[in-house]
VOKE-276159 format. One record per residue (C-alpha): residue in three letters; y, z, x. Coordinates in pm, 1 decimal. Layout:
VOKE-276159
> ALA | Y | Z | X
...
end
This chain:
VOKE-276159
> MET | -5812.5 | 2380.7 | -53.5
> ASN | -5631.6 | 2281.0 | -370.1
> ILE | -5844.8 | 2061.3 | -600.2
> VAL | -5648.6 | 1837.3 | -838.8
> LYS | -5808.6 | 1654.7 | -1134.5
> THR | -5724.9 | 1289.1 | -1179.3
> LYS | -5701.2 | 1119.2 | -1518.0
> LEU | -6051.7 | 979.8 | -1453.9
> LYS | -6342.1 | 1201.7 | -1546.7
> ASP | -6518.8 | 1348.7 | -1239.6
> ALA | -6272.7 | 1216.1 | -978.0
> PHE | -6054.4 | 1459.0 | -780.2
> VAL | -5787.3 | 1477.8 | -512.1
> PHE | -5838.1 | 1742.9 | -245.6
> GLU | -5529.3 | 1890.7 | -82.2
> PRO | -5628.8 | 2083.8 | 229.1
> LYS | -5432.8 | 2383.4 | 349.5
> VAL | -5236.0 | 2275.0 | 654.6
> PHE | -5137.4 | 2533.2 | 914.5
> GLY | -4857.9 | 2407.2 | 1134.8
> ASP | -4628.3 | 2534.2 | 1402.7
> HIS | -4434.8 | 2398.4 | 1701.4
> ARG | -4761.9 | 2274.4 | 1860.5
> GLY | -4874.7 | 2062.3 | 1565.6
> PHE | -5115.6 | 2147.8 | 1284.6
> PHE | -5469.6 | 2251.7 | 1196.1
> MET | -5654.8 | 2185.9 | 872.3
> GLU | -6009.1 | 2208.0 | 746.8
> THR | -6093.4 | 1867.0 | 599.4
> TYR | -6445.2 | 1944.9 | 480.4
> ASN | -6641.2 | 2262.9 | 414.6
> THR | -6981.8 | 2235.1 | 245.3
> GLN | -6988.1 | 2600.4 | 139.2
> LEU | -6642.9 | 2587.2 | -19.8
> LEU | -6710.8 | 2261.9 | -207.0
> GLU | -7053.7 | 2372.1 | -329.4
> ALA | -6895.0 | 2691.0 | -466.1
> GLN | -6649.7 | 2467.4 | -659.9
> GLY | -6936.7 | 2261.1 | -806.7
> PHE | -6939.0 | 1972.1 | -559.1
> PRO | -7293.7 | 1968.1 | -414.8
> PHE | -7261.4 | 1669.4 | -180.8
> HIS | -7456.8 | 1618.0 | 136.3
> PHE | -7265.9 | 1363.7 | 340.1
> VAL | -7478.2 | 1161.3 | 583.1
> GLN | -7235.7 | 919.0 | 746.5
> ASP | -6870.8 | 899.6 | 852.3
> ASN | -6688.5 | 564.8 | 857.7
> HIS | -6360.2 | 474.1 | 1027.4
> ALA | -6156.4 | 159.0 | 958.5
> LEU | -5840.6 | 23.2 | 1119.2
> SER | -5616.2 | -222.6 | 938.0
> LYS | -5366.3 | -375.1 | 1177.1
> GLU | -5131.7 | -518.3 | 914.8
> SER | -4953.0 | -385.6 | 609.7
> GLY | -5089.3 | -543.3 | 291.6
> VAL | -5456.9 | -543.0 | 388.0
> LEU | -5655.9 | -485.2 | 69.1
> ARG | -6018.1 | -373.8 | 95.7
> GLY | -6216.8 | -350.2 | -225.3
> LEU | -6297.3 | -282.5 | -496.0
> HIS | -6644.6 | -185.4 | -367.3
> TYR | -6948.3 | 13.4 | -480.7
> GLN | -7323.2 | 21.6 | -414.2
> LEU | -7610.5 | 3.1 | -662.1
> GLU | -7885.9 | 264.3 | -677.8
> PRO | -8077.7 | 381.7 | -490.6
> PHE | -7791.7 | 347.1 | -240.0
> ALA | -7499.9 | 449.5 | -462.5
> GLN | -7243.4 | 654.6 | -271.7
> THR | -7004.9 | 940.7 | -329.0
> LYS | -6713.4 | 904.1 | -86.6
> LEU | -6455.9 | 1148.0 | 44.5
> VAL | -6170.4 | 932.6 | 176.5
> ARG | -5856.4 | 1005.8 | 378.4
> VAL | -5598.2 | 850.9 | 610.4
> THR | -5541.0 | 981.0 | 964.0
> ARG | -5271.2 | 731.3 | 1062.8
> GLY | -5045.0 | 532.8 | 834.3
> ALA | -5069.5 | 516.2 | 456.1
> VAL | -5266.0 | 345.5 | 178.3
> TYR | -5247.6 | 298.2 | -193.4
> ASP | -5600.7 | 402.5 | -289.9
> VAL | -5756.6 | 289.6 | -619.9
> ILE | -6071.1 | 393.0 | -805.7
> VAL | -6219.6 | 238.7 | -1121.1
> ASP | -6470.3 | 416.1 | -1346.8
> ILE | -6765.3 | 176.2 | -1398.1
> ARG | -7003.1 | 422.7 | -1567.6
> GLU | -7109.4 | 281.9 | -1904.1
> GLY | -7042.2 | 533.3 | -2181.5
> SER | -6780.3 | 725.0 | -1983.8
> PRO | -6467.1 | 824.0 | -2176.5
> THR | -6269.3 | 668.3 | -1888.5
> TYR | -6486.7 | 354.5 | -1841.9
> GLY | -6281.2 | 61.1 | -1713.4
> GLN | -5979.5 | 278.5 | -1635.6
> TRP | -5827.0 | 304.5 | -1291.1
> GLU | -5623.9 | 555.1 | -1095.6
> GLY | -5412.4 | 497.4 | -787.2
> VAL | -5298.9 | 758.0 | -534.2
> ILE | -5115.7 | 741.5 | -205.5
> LEU | -5308.6 | 883.0 | 87.8
> SER | -5122.4 | 917.9 | 414.2
> GLU | -5115.4 | 1088.0 | 748.4
> ASP | -4819.6 | 1288.4 | 615.2
> ASN | -4959.0 | 1415.1 | 282.6
> LYS | -5312.3 | 1466.5 | 424.9
> ARG | -5461.8 | 1427.2 | 77.4
> GLN | -5824.3 | 1324.8 | 29.7
> LEU | -5978.1 | 1145.5 | -266.6
> LEU | -6326.7 | 1221.4 | -392.7
> VAL | -6481.1 | 896.9 | -522.5
> PRO | -6797.8 | 978.8 | -721.6
> LYS | -7098.7 | 752.8 | -765.2
> GLY | -7029.8 | 511.6 | -1046.7
> PHE | -6675.4 | 432.0 | -933.9
> ALA | -6552.1 | 119.4 | -759.2
> HIS | -6312.1 | 191.9 | -473.6
> GLY | -6047.9 | 0.8 | -284.3
> TYR | -5725.3 | 48.2 | -94.6
> CYS | -5421.6 | -141.7 | 24.1
> THR | -5244.7 | -52.9 | 347.1
> LEU | -4877.2 | 31.8 | 315.3
> VAL | -4794.7 | 23.4 | 687.7
> GLU | -4927.0 | -141.1 | 1002.7
> ASN | -5206.7 | 18.0 | 1207.9
> THR | -5345.2 | 234.5 | 929.0
> GLU | -5662.7 | 426.8 | 1005.7
> PHE | -5886.8 | 516.6 | 713.3
> LEU | -6176.4 | 763.4 | 740.5
> TYR | -6441.3 | 847.5 | 485.8
> LYS | -6762.3 | 1037.1 | 441.6
> VAL | -7048.6 | 899.7 | 231.0
> ASP | -7355.6 | 1070.1 | 89.8
> ASN | -7579.0 | 763.8 | 125.0
> TYR | -7621.0 | 493.1 | 385.2
> TYR | -7472.9 | 145.6 | 364.5
> SER | -7709.4 | -115.3 | 223.7
> PRO | -7593.9 | -479.2 | 231.3
> ASP | -7849.2 | -565.7 | -39.5
> HIS | -7692.5 | -310.9 | -277.7
> ASP | -7327.8 | -378.1 | -190.9
> ARG | -7122.3 | -497.8 | -489.1
> GLY | -6758.3 | -528.5 | -591.6
> ILE | -6496.7 | -606.5 | -853.4
> ALA | -6209.6 | -852.4 | -819.0
> TRP | -5900.8 | -670.7 | -693.5
> ASN | -5690.0 | -870.3 | -940.6
> ASP | -5912.7 | -850.6 | -1251.1
> PRO | -5666.1 | -917.1 | -1536.5
> ASN | -5851.0 | -678.1 | -1769.5
> LEU | -5800.7 | -388.8 | -1527.6
> ASN | -5435.2 | -476.8 | -1465.4
> ILE | -5417.4 | -268.4 | -1147.9
> ILE | -5062.4 | -245.1 | -1018.3
> TRP | -5104.3 | -299.6 | -644.6
> PRO | -4810.4 | -268.1 | -402.1
> VAL | -4859.0 | -634.3 | -294.8
> THR | -4897.3 | -966.3 | -475.0
> ASN | -5056.9 | -1164.1 | -189.9
> PRO | -5282.0 | -918.7 | -4.9
> ILE | -5473.8 | -989.5 | 312.7
> LEU | -5838.2 | -1008.2 | 196.5
> SER | -6181.7 | -1058.4 | 347.6
> ASP | -6378.0 | -1364.4 | 236.2
> LYS | -6607.4 | -1133.1 | 40.3
> ASP | -6318.1 | -979.3 | -153.9
> THR | -6184.8 | -1320.9 | -261.7
> LYS | -6511.5 | -1386.2 | -451.6
> GLN | -6577.3 | -1063.0 | -641.8
> PRO | -6647.9 | -1080.2 | -1019.3
> ASN | -6438.3 | -926.9 | -1295.3
> LEU | -6540.7 | -597.3 | -1456.6
> LYS | -6688.8 | -772.0 | -1762.2
> ASP | -6932.4 | -958.8 | -1532.6
> LEU | -7041.2 | -656.7 | -1327.2
> GLU | -7390.1 | -583.8 | -1214.6
> THR | -7406.5 | -208.0 | -1252.9
> GLN | -7659.8 | 60.1 | -1334.0
> PHE | -7427.0 | 351.9 | -1381.4
> ILE | -7457.2 | 545.5 | -1705.8
> TYR | -7224.2 | 836.0 | -1781.7
> LYS | -7428.6 | 1153.8 | -1826.1
> GLY | -7153.4 | 1407.1 | -1893.5
> LYS | -6998.3 | 1532.2 | -2210.3
> GLY | -6687.4 | 1353.1 | -2341.7
end
């Protein structure tokens, strides 16, 4: 697996090796031993699967507070998304910065979203299926978010009028966040 750094500290794109022939393809999407050897000691406890029927569905930007904060490993099995992460760890050299990557059934890329990052995605085609692993369980009491259109973040989404859930129309801006994440690394 090829591991690519993003511009955000501690966030990575994983590019699995794909073995294909006339029958189709095979790829290893997750291997605990391999990732632990690369310094990624995650123990994923739950897999989630979402279908978005329309292009332009925007889900996010979401995160969970401790003790239910989550690291996510996200990918697309059908369709394509523009996937965005925002560093919300106070004191981080990349605090308040965002990165966007395209994840699709064709490129088979995966994005590692560490704890302390808000995450969201916008579907680029109809009937997109999005899968992700998390290392902690969902807790509605700890579920939080950031406005997808926060003017201070200035995220360049592929849509101007996305299809949103009621929850995602009411999220606060970054400056009003309730967060507990403190950057513990070295600049």
